[in-house]
C-alpha positions in Angstrom: -121.6 -2.5 118.0 -121.3 -0.5 121.3 -118.9 -3.1 122.6 -116.7 -2.8 119.5 -116.7 1.0 119.9 -115.6 0.8 123.5 -112.7 -1.6 122.6 -111.7 0.8 119.8 -111.7 3.8 122.1 -109.7 1.9 124.8 -107.1 0.9 122.3 -106.9 4.5 121.0 -106.4 5.9 124.6 -103.6 3.4 125.3 -101.9 4.2 122.0 -102.1 7.9 122.9 -100.5 7.3 126.3 -97.6 5.4 124.7 -97.0 8.2 122.2 -97.2 10.9 124.9 -95.1 9.2 127.6 -91.8 7.6 126.7 -91.1 4.0 127.7 -88.8 4.9 130.5 -91.6 6.9 132.1 -94.1 4.1 131.7 -91.7 1.6 133.3 -91.7 1.2 137.0 -89.0 3.2 138.8 -86.2 1.5 140.7 -87.4 1.0 144.2 -84.7 1.6 146.8 -84.8 -0.7 149.7 -84.3 0.7 153.2 -81.6 -1.9 154.0 -79.2 -4.3 152.2 -77.2 -7.1 153.6 -73.9 -7.9 151.9 -71.5 -10.9 152.2 -68.3 -10.1 154.0 -65.3 -12.3 154.1 -64.2 -13.2 157.7 -60.9 -11.7 158.8 -60.3 -9.9 155.6 -59.0 -6.3 156.1 -59.5 -5.5 152.4 -63.2 -6.2 152.9 -63.2 -3.9 155.9 -61.9 -1.1 153.6 -64.5 -2.0 150.9 -67.3 -2.0 153.5 -66.3 1.5 154.6 -66.3 2.8 151.0 -69.8 1.2 150.4 -71.2 2.8 153.5 -70.3 6.2 152.1 -71.9 5.4 148.8 -75.1 3.9 150.2 -75.5 6.8 152.7 -75.9 9.0 149.6 -78.6 6.7 148.4 -80.4 6.7 151.8 -79.9 2.9 152.2 -78.6 1.3 155.4 -76.1 -1.6 155.1 -75.5 -4.7 157.2 -72.9 -7.4 156.6 -72.9 -11.2 157.1 -69.4 -12.4 157.8 -68.6 -15.8 156.2 -65.7 -17.7 154.8 -64.8 -16.5 151.2 -66.5 -19.4 149.3 -69.6 -19.5 151.5 -69.9 -15.7 151.2 -70.0 -16.0 147.4 -72.6 -18.8 147.6 -74.8 -16.7 149.9 -74.9 -13.8 147.5 -75.5 -16.0 144.4 -78.3 -17.8 146.1 -79.9 -14.6 147.4 -79.3 -15.3 151.0 -77.5 -11.9 151.0 -78.0 -9.0 148.6 -74.5 -9.1 147.0 -70.8 -9.0 147.5 -68.7 -6.1 148.9 -66.3 -6.9 146.0 -65.1 -9.6 143.7 -62.9 -9.7 140.5 -64.4 -8.7 137.2 -66.5 -11.0 135.1 -67.7 -13.5 137.8 -71.2 -12.5 136.6 -70.5 -14.7 133.5 -70.3 -17.7 135.8 -72.9 -16.4 138.3 -75.7 -14.7 136.3 -77.6 -13.9 139.6 -75.0 -11.3 140.3 -74.8 -7.9 138.7 -71.5 -6.0 138.5 -71.1 -2.2 138.9 -68.9 -0.6 136.2 -66.6 1.6 138.4 -64.0 -0.4 140.3 -64.0 -0.3 144.1 -60.3 -0.9 144.7 -57.2 -2.1 142.8 -55.1 -4.9 144.3 -51.7 -6.5 143.8 -51.0 -10.2 144.3 -47.7 -11.5 145.7 -46.1 -14.8 146.9 -44.7 -14.8 150.4 -42.2 -17.2 151.8 -40.4 -17.8 155.1 -37.3 -19.5 153.5 -35.9 -16.4 151.8 -37.0 -17.7 148.4 -38.5 -15.1 146.0 -41.3 -16.3 143.8 -41.8 -13.9 140.9 -44.2 -15.7 138.6 -47.4 -17.6 139.1 -46.1 -20.4 136.9 -43.1 -21.0 139.3 -45.2 -22.6 142.0 -45.6 -26.2 140.8 -43.0 -27.6 143.1 -44.3 -26.0 146.3 -47.1 -26.3 148.8 -49.1 -23.2 148.1 -51.5 -21.6 150.5 -54.4 -19.6 149.2 -57.7 -18.3 150.6 -60.5 -20.6 149.7 -63.1 -18.9 147.4 -60.7 -16.2 146.2 -61.2 -16.7 142.4 -58.1 -15.2 141.0 -55.8 -17.3 143.2 -57.8 -20.5 142.6 -57.6 -20.0 138.9 -54.1 -18.5 138.7 -52.0 -20.8 140.9 -50.8 -23.8 139.1 -49.6 -26.3 141.6 -50.7 -29.9 142.5 -50.1 -29.0 146.2 -52.6 -26.2 146.8 -53.7 -25.7 150.5 -56.9 -23.6 150.7 -57.6 -21.9 154.0 -60.4 -19.8 155.4 -58.7 -16.5 156.5 -55.6 -14.4 156.2 -54.5 -15.1 159.8 -54.7 -18.9 159.2 -52.7 -18.4 156.0 -49.9 -16.7 157.8 -50.0 -19.2 160.7 -49.5 -22.1 158.2 -46.6 -20.3 156.6 -44.9 -19.6 159.9 -45.4 -23.2 161.2 -44.2 -24.8 157.9 -47.6 -26.2 156.8 -47.1 -24.5 153.5 -44.0 -23.2 151.6 -45.6 -20.2 149.9 -48.6 -18.0 150.6 -50.2 -16.4 147.6 -52.5 -13.5 148.4 -53.0 -9.8 147.9 -50.6 -7.5 149.7 -52.2 -5.2 152.3 -54.4 -7.6 154.2 -51.6 -10.1 154.5 -49.0 -7.5 155.4 -51.3 -6.0 158.0 -51.4 -9.5 159.6 -47.6 -9.8 159.3 -47.2 -6.4 161.2 -49.8 -7.5 163.8 -47.7 -10.6 164.6 -44.4 -8.6 164.3 -42.8 -11.2 162.0 -41.7 -8.8 159.2 -38.1 -10.0 159.5 -39.1 -13.6 158.7 -41.0 -12.8 155.5 -39.8 -12.6 151.9 -42.0 -11.1 149.2 -41.4 -11.7 145.5 -42.2 -9.5 142.6 -45.8 -8.5 141.8 -47.6 -11.5 140.4 -50.8 -9.8 139.3 -52.6 -6.5 139.5 -56.4 -6.3 139.2 -59.5 -4.2 139.9 -62.3 -5.5 142.1 -65.9 -4.5 141.7 -69.0 -4.3 143.9 -71.7 -6.9 143.0 -75.4 -6.8 143.6 -77.9 -9.6 143.5 -79.7 -9.0 140.1 -82.9 -7.9 141.8 -81.1 -4.7 142.8 -79.3 -4.2 139.5 -81.3 -0.9 139.0 -79.2 0.7 141.7 -75.9 0.2 139.8 -75.9 3.5 137.9 -76.3 5.6 141.1 -73.6 3.5 142.8 -71.2 4.0 139.9 -71.8 7.8 140.1 -70.9 8.0 143.8 -67.9 5.7 143.4 -66.5 7.9 140.7 -66.9 10.9 143.0 -65.0 9.2 145.7 -62.2 8.1 143.3 -61.9 11.6 141.8 -61.7 13.2 145.2 -58.9 10.9 146.3 -61.1 9.6 149.2 -60.8 5.9 148.2 -57.1 6.1 148.0 -56.8 7.6 151.4 -59.2 5.0 152.9 -57.2 2.1 151.4 -54.0 3.4 153.2 -55.6 3.7 156.7 -56.6 0.2 157.5 
């Protein structure tokens, strides 16, 4: 009888606690790590901009950042497999294919995709590429899925992509504008390049390994502040 009374009292106490404290209070709080390591694509100036934006965001959260530089596809594999803690950015909805990744809601940057040639030819549509050798960055999902050509040549970095175009290894380079055009300016070959009309415009988003998904709300808040202040737009123009 005493044992039964003790069990009844314990159950009563637990029920009282549940009624007094809401579920979110009972749940464990999001534990912020001291440091996170994100995948960073080698030789990609857009990722350099993204990294600078994230450093401002995570400074507000009191979290230090490090980066592991890898080729684009390997960078994605590292974050999916938990070797790193996430991606600086990727296109929307890759989480449907890689459920280990959690996407923030506020975009990091907006990009435009173009086709570049050395022949003077202007490519204005993604579906106009089937007769050409097309260079893309390996692991860049929008290009891998959007370019329809039996002659795709994947490469590891923007500088290799431009080199192949200059040396005739490919007919067309399909990539986002400012990293590629930064490389064009560095090599001082602007007069050799022809850019077609915009092929695509899209937002990119910061991704976390799902074990840090609880940080996303705070990250979104600070990203919105940076967008509203114009800081992100200024940073994107200074690389």
